[in-house]
C-alpha angles and dihedrals in degrees: 000000000000114000115226124210137208131204115212122191144167125200113278095013134098114260121257120221117211136174107258112227108198105156134064095246094053092042091053091052097047111144094335115134094358118135092208128047114225127176112272130188117204109205118197128189095242140000111287145148108285122206118195137180136188098212110142090015117132101213142014118283138211109228123196120190110209124192129216090270086059093248123144105241102170133016123188142163110227122197119212118281093027135119130217139164137201140154129263151102094247133036124196122202124187141147112301117271095015104092107119090202136087135203109283094027113135110212138189116241122192122175139167112246125220117264114252 
């Protein structure tokens, strides 16, 4: 299965590359059972309530909820074996204390889309 990637950036800051998760199977797996945490961007078809957990995740994560206008609406650090929820069209996961964004930031998101 081909991996898709996304570039996220904010004016004046270096771009961030993340694995783009666009289908249910990849989104269900997320960071579970991985030995290394890498940035991942969950891409949903529309804004929604997003429920997330860190069961079977080896380390704490920074979680950014991003709305359809590509604005960070919630940013949390979630320890392993915890549950959280928020609202957004995108969700960014990365190692704890490494997220370069803050609540209210508007970011640019570019990603390759699967071929039809």
